[in-house]
C-alpha positions as CSV (number, residue, x, y, z in Angstrom):
1,Q,112.1,125.9,31.5
2,C,108.9,126.3,29.5
3,T,107.7,123.8,26.8
4,Y,110.3,124.7,24.3
5,L,112.2,127.8,25.6
6,E,114.1,128.5,28.7
7,I,113.4,132.1,29.9
8,E,114.5,134.3,32.8
9,Q,113.2,133.2,36.2
10,A,111.1,135.5,38.4
11,H,112.2,136.3,41.9
12,R,108.9,134.9,43.3
13,T,106.1,132.9,41.8
14,H,102.5,132.4,43.1
15,A,100.9,129.1,43.9
16,V,98.8,127.9,40.9
17,V,96.3,125.1,40.1
18,L,96.4,124.1,36.4
19,S,94.4,122.1,33.9
20,R,96.9,121.3,31.2
21,P,97.8,118.9,28.4
22,A,100.2,116.4,30.1
23,W,103.0,116.6,27.5
24,L,103.7,120.4,27.9
25,W,104.7,122.8,30.6
26,G,102.0,125.4,30.3
27,A,98.2,125.1,30.8
28,E,94.9,125.6,29.0
29,M,93.4,127.3,32.1
30,G,94.0,127.7,35.7
31,A,94.0,130.0,38.8
32,N,96.4,131.3,41.3
33,E,96.4,132.0,45.1
34,H,95.3,135.7,44.5
35,G,92.1,134.8,42.7
36,V,93.5,135.4,39.2
37,C,92.1,133.1,36.5
38,V,93.4,132.8,32.9
39,G,92.3,130.6,30.0
40,N,93.2,130.6,26.3
41,E,92.1,129.6,22.9
42,G,93.7,129.3,19.5
43,V,93.2,131.8,16.6
44,W,94.5,132.2,13.1
45,T,95.3,135.8,12.0
46,R,96.9,137.7,9.1
47,E,100.3,137.4,10.9
48,P,102.3,134.4,9.8
49,L,102.3,131.4,12.1
50,G,105.6,130.7,13.9
51,E,106.6,127.1,13.4
52,E,109.9,127.9,15.0
53,E,109.8,126.9,18.7
54,A,109.0,129.8,21.0
55,L,106.5,130.3,23.8
56,L,103.2,128.6,23.5
57,G,100.0,130.4,24.4
58,M,99.6,127.7,27.1
59,D,103.1,128.6,28.5
60,L,101.9,132.2,28.7
61,V,98.8,131.2,30.6
62,R,101.0,129.6,33.3
63,L,103.5,132.4,33.3
64,G,100.7,135.0,33.8
65,L,99.3,133.0,36.7
66,E,102.7,132.4,38.3
67,R,103.8,136.0,38.1
68,G,100.6,138.2,38.2
69,S,98.8,139.1,41.4
70,S,95.9,140.6,39.5
71,A,94.3,140.1,36.1
72,R,95.8,143.3,34.8
73,E,99.3,142.3,36.1
74,A,98.9,138.8,34.5
75,M,98.0,140.5,31.2
76,E,101.1,142.7,31.4
77,V,103.3,139.6,32.2
78,I,101.9,137.8,29.1
79,T,102.3,140.8,26.7
80,S,105.8,141.6,27.8
81,L,107.0,138.0,27.4
82,L,105.2,137.7,24.1
83,E,106.9,140.8,22.7
84,R,110.3,139.6,24.0
85,H,110.1,135.9,23.0
86,G,107.3,135.5,20.4
87,Q,104.9,132.6,20.2
88,G,105.3,129.5,18.1
89,G,105.9,125.8,17.9
90,S,103.5,122.9,17.7
91,C,100.6,123.0,20.1
92,K,99.7,119.3,19.7
93,E,101.6,116.1,20.5
94,E,101.8,114.9,16.9
95,P,104.5,114.6,14.3
96,V,102.7,117.1,12.0
97,P,102.9,120.6,13.5
98,F,99.7,122.3,14.7
99,V,100.3,126.0,15.2
100,Y,98.1,128.9,16.1
101,H,98.1,132.3,17.8
102,N,96.2,132.9,21.0
103,T,93.4,134.8,22.7
104,F,93.0,134.9,26.5
105,L,90.4,135.6,29.1
106,L,91.7,136.9,32.4
107,A,89.7,137.7,35.5
108,D,90.2,138.4,39.2
109,R,87.9,139.5,42.1
110,T,87.4,143.1,40.7
111,E,87.8,143.1,36.9
112,A,88.2,141.0,33.7
113,W,90.2,141.4,30.5
114,V,90.2,139.9,27.0
115,L,93.7,139.8,25.4
116,E,94.0,138.8,21.7
117,T,97.3,138.3,19.8
118,A,98.6,138.1,16.3
119,G,102.2,137.0,16.3
120,R,104.0,139.4,18.7
121,Y,101.3,142.0,18.3
122,W,98.3,142.3,20.7
123,A,95.3,144.2,21.8
124,A,93.4,144.1,25.1
125,Q,90.0,145.1,26.2
126,R,88.9,145.7,29.8
127,I,85.5,144.2,30.6
128,P,84.0,146.5,33.3
129,E,80.7,144.7,33.8
130,G,78.4,142.1,32.3
131,S,79.6,138.9,30.6
132,H,82.0,138.0,27.8
133,N,83.1,134.9,25.9
134,I,85.7,134.0,23.3
135,S,85.7,131.2,20.8
136,N,88.7,130.7,18.4
137,Q,88.4,134.1,16.7
138,L,89.4,137.7,17.2
139,S,86.6,139.6,18.9
140,I,88.1,143.0,20.0
141,G,86.8,145.7,17.7
142,E,87.3,149.4,18.3
143,D,87.0,149.3,22.1
144,I,90.7,148.7,22.8
145,T,92.0,149.5,26.3
146,A,95.7,148.7,25.7
147,E,97.7,147.6,22.7
148,H,101.2,146.8,21.4
149,A,103.0,150.1,20.7
150,G,103.6,149.2,17.0
151,L,100.2,147.6,16.4
152,R,98.7,150.3,14.1
153,Q,102.0,151.0,12.3
154,R,102.2,147.2,11.5
155,A,98.7,147.3,10.1
156,L,99.5,150.4,8.1
157,T,102.7,149.1,6.5
158,Q,101.1,145.8,5.6
159,G,98.2,147.5,3.8
160,W,95.6,146.1,6.2
161,W,94.5,149.6,7.4
162,S,94.4,152.9,5.7
163,G,95.6,154.9,8.7
164,H,92.4,156.9,8.7
165,G,89.1,156.5,10.5
166,H,88.2,153.8,13.0
167,F,90.6,150.9,13.9
168,S,89.0,147.6,14.7
169,F,91.5,144.9,15.8
170,A,89.3,142.0,14.7
171,E,88.6,143.5,11.3
172,V,92.2,144.5,10.6
173,F,94.0,141.4,11.8
174,S,91.5,138.6,11.0
175,L,92.0,136.4,8.0
176,S,89.6,137.1,5.2
177,Q,89.2,133.3,4.7
178,Q,89.3,131.4,8.0
179,P,90.5,127.8,8.1
180,P,87.5,125.4,7.6
181,R,87.7,124.3,11.3
182,M,87.0,127.9,12.3
183,E,83.6,128.0,10.6
184,A,82.0,126.3,13.6
185,A,83.7,128.9,15.9
186,K,81.5,131.7,14.6
187,A,78.3,129.8,15.6
188,R,79.8,128.7,18.9
189,Y,80.7,132.3,19.7
190,R,77.2,133.6,19.0
191,A,75.6,130.7,20.9
192,G,77.9,131.3,23.9
193,R,77.1,135.0,24.0
194,E,73.3,134.3,23.8
195,L,73.5,131.7,26.6
196,L,75.3,134.3,28.8
197,R,72.8,136.9,27.9
198,Q,69.9,134.7,28.8
199,H,71.3,133.9,32.3
200,F,72.9,137.3,33.1
201,G,71.4,139.7,35.6
202,I,70.6,137.0,38.2
203,P,69.2,138.4,41.4
204,T,71.6,138.1,44.3
205,G,68.9,136.3,46.3
206,W,69.1,133.3,44.0
207,G,72.3,132.2,45.7
208,W,75.7,131.0,44.7
209,G,74.7,127.4,44.0
210,W,72.3,128.4,41.2
211,R,74.8,130.7,39.5
212,I,77.6,128.1,39.6
213,G,75.3,125.4,38.3
214,T,74.3,127.7,35.4
215,F,77.8,128.1,34.2
216,M,78.4,124.4,34.5
217,A,75.3,123.8,32.3
218,I,76.6,126.3,29.7
219,L,79.9,124.4,29.5
220,R,77.9,121.2,29.1
221,D,75.8,122.5,26.2
222,K,76.3,120.3,23.1
223,G,73.8,122.1,20.9
224,S,75.9,125.3,20.9
225,G,79.1,123.4,20.3
226,I,80.6,124.7,23.5
227,C,80.8,121.1,24.7
228,V,82.7,119.4,21.8
229,D,82.8,115.7,21.2
230,S,82.8,115.4,17.4
231,E,85.1,115.9,14.4
232,G,88.1,114.3,16.1
233,F,87.9,116.8,19.0
234,R,86.6,116.5,22.5
235,T,86.4,119.1,25.3
236,A,89.4,117.8,27.4
237,G,88.7,119.6,30.7
238,S,86.4,122.3,32.1
239,M,86.7,124.8,34.9
240,V,84.3,127.2,36.7
241,S,85.6,129.7,39.2
242,V,83.8,131.8,41.8
243,L,85.7,135.0,42.7
244,P,83.9,136.9,45.4
245,R,84.5,140.6,45.6
246,D,84.9,140.4,49.4
247,P,88.6,139.4,50.0
248,A,87.6,137.7,53.2
249,V,85.6,135.1,51.3
250,P,87.8,132.4,49.6
251,C,87.8,131.8,45.8
252,V,86.5,128.4,44.8
253,H,87.6,126.7,41.6
254,F,85.8,123.7,40.1
255,F,87.6,121.3,37.8
256,T,86.4,118.2,36.0
257,A,90.0,116.8,35.4
258,T,88.3,114.5,32.8
259,P,87.0,115.1,29.3
260,D,83.4,115.9,28.2
261,P,81.8,117.9,31.0
262,S,78.4,116.6,30.1
263,R,79.5,113.3,31.6
264,S,82.1,114.5,34.2
265,V,82.0,115.7,37.8
266,F,83.0,119.3,38.7
267,K,85.1,119.1,41.9
268,P,86.0,122.1,44.1
269,F,89.5,123.3,44.9
270,V,90.3,126.1,47.4
271,F,93.8,127.5,48.0
272,V,95.2,126.8,51.5
273,A,98.7,126.6,52.9
274,D,99.3,122.8,52.3
275,P,96.7,121.2,50.0
276,K,96.8,117.4,50.0
277,P,98.5,116.1,46.8
278,V,96.2,114.4,44.4
279,P,98.3,111.9,42.4
280,Q,95.2,110.4,40.8
281,V,94.9,113.4,38.5
282,R,98.6,113.8,37.7
283,S,99.8,112.2,34.5
284,P,102.8,109.9,34.6
285,T,106.3,111.1,33.7
286,F,108.6,109.3,31.3
287,P,112.5,109.2,31.4
288,E,112.7,109.4,27.6
289,D,109.7,111.6,26.9
290,P,109.0,111.9,23.1
291,A,107.8,115.5,23.7
292,K,111.3,116.4,25.0
293,Q,113.5,114.3,22.7
294,L,114.7,115.8,19.4
295,P,113.2,115.3,16.8
296,R,110.0,115.5,18.9
297,F,106.8,113.3,18.8
298,R,108.4,110.3,17.1
299,S,106.6,107.9,19.4
300,A,103.5,107.9,21.6
301,V,103.0,107.2,25.3
302,D,99.9,106.8,27.4
303,R,99.7,109.9,29.5
304,R,96.3,109.2,31.1
305,H,96.1,109.6,34.8
306,E,94.1,107.2,37.0
307,L,90.9,109.2,37.2
308,Y,91.0,109.7,33.4
309,R,91.4,106.0,32.8
310,R,88.6,105.0,35.1
311,H,86.4,107.8,33.7
312,Q,86.9,106.5,30.2
313,A,85.9,103.0,31.3
314,A,82.7,104.5,32.8
315,L,82.0,106.4,29.5
316,E,82.3,103.1,27.6
317,L,79.8,101.5,30.0
318,M,77.4,104.5,29.5
319,E,77.5,103.9,25.7
320,R,77.1,100.0,26.0
321,D,74.4,99.9,28.6
322,Q,72.2,103.0,28.5
323,E,70.2,102.1,31.7
324,Q,73.3,101.4,33.8
325,G,75.0,104.5,32.2
326,Q,72.0,106.7,33.2
327,K,72.2,105.4,36.8
328,L,75.9,106.1,37.0
329,L,75.4,109.6,35.6
330,E,72.7,110.3,38.2
331,T,75.0,109.1,40.9
332,L,77.8,111.4,39.7
333,R,75.4,114.4,39.5
334,A,74.4,113.7,43.1
335,L,78.1,113.7,44.1
336,E,78.6,117.0,42.3
337,K,75.6,118.4,44.0
338,Q,77.1,117.6,47.4
339,G,80.2,119.5,46.5
340,L,78.2,122.5,45.3
341,E,76.1,122.6,48.4
342,G,79.2,122.5,50.6
343,M,80.8,125.4,48.7
344,R,77.5,127.4,48.7
345,E,77.6,127.2,52.5
346,L,81.2,128.3,52.6
347,L,80.6,131.2,50.2
348,E,77.5,132.4,52.0
349,G,79.3,132.2,55.4
350,T,76.9,129.6,57.0
351,V,79.8,127.3,57.7
352,P,83.4,128.4,58.7
353,A,86.4,127.9,56.5
354,R,88.3,125.0,58.1
355,P,91.8,124.9,56.6
356,Q,92.4,121.2,57.1
357,E,89.1,120.2,55.5
358,L,89.8,122.6,52.6
359,A,93.3,121.1,52.2
360,D,91.7,117.6,51.7
361,L,88.8,118.9,49.7
362,F,89.9,118.1,46.1
363,F,91.5,114.8,47.1
364,D,88.4,113.6,48.9
365,C,86.2,114.5,45.9
366,V,88.5,112.6,43.5
367,E,88.5,109.6,45.8
368,A,84.7,109.6,46.0
369,E,84.4,109.7,42.2
370,L,86.9,106.8,41.8
371,K,84.9,104.7,44.3
372,F,81.8,105.1,42.1
373,Y,83.7,104.0,39.1
374,T,85.0,100.9,40.9
């Protein structure tokens, strides 16, 4: 049972860790036990939006993670389900529908992919090296690695492409006039690409900790618009994953589990056999959930989990009392630094991987953060 649709079950699913809007089934981003990571963003294309309920892009993120043991396999899961079931339905917990198509970043220990969609149509690009970013717009040009079998015929019959010469997915399927909210996406995409360019090519001697911290700093960058906290939107959660090429070294996934990474703590999670449950970051459930009742979204409920509520109170303190707020932020950064240092030692092999400690890792980090708020 996905957010709106019930689809055929898989014979086996992988363990996953997800960062997701509490009202729906899918996820904005996450990872699985095989070191596969997937995240998505909304786009608007020439294909009509599907207000009829189908799969959400966020459902496809989770399905790809649950059913794909590599980035390529996750991509194939997503595209096959997209072609079969389509995408559509409101992506926001509000009475007025908010509908979009989706782009995805997928990565594992050995390769990365960008997957972009327009309705049931799609194009994918393998990223063999370097860095890549997406930001609410189509970005795949002529360098298409895989595509929907009917993609070019669709463009031809709609008059979007002549059938001759080069075929750029972004040029052919992008709207000539983007929605006003997408104007900021262009600048954000360019800024993200430039930040990655500035920091790419780091010598291996600089160590894991420096590299992880750099990605966290990029996600916290307000000037670029990557860290959003204006115009009615706020970055709701952030994630950084380390995927070592050596399969003997564990993957480490850092989640904030709270909004606005510039004032949040990235906490590490490592897959082990029996991770300790962390109810402090699980949103409450409701017997008569307005997201599941028809017609949907006719009432509102408080879905904030315990860490979210305490974090919001801390943000209010930061805004009321700048001196106290700065002290709290410094304390939280020190807490994050401890987690980074511990994971650096794990990744560099200077400390052994102790399964019981790793099972408690995320729980302990959340508990420590809650104590600071108290």
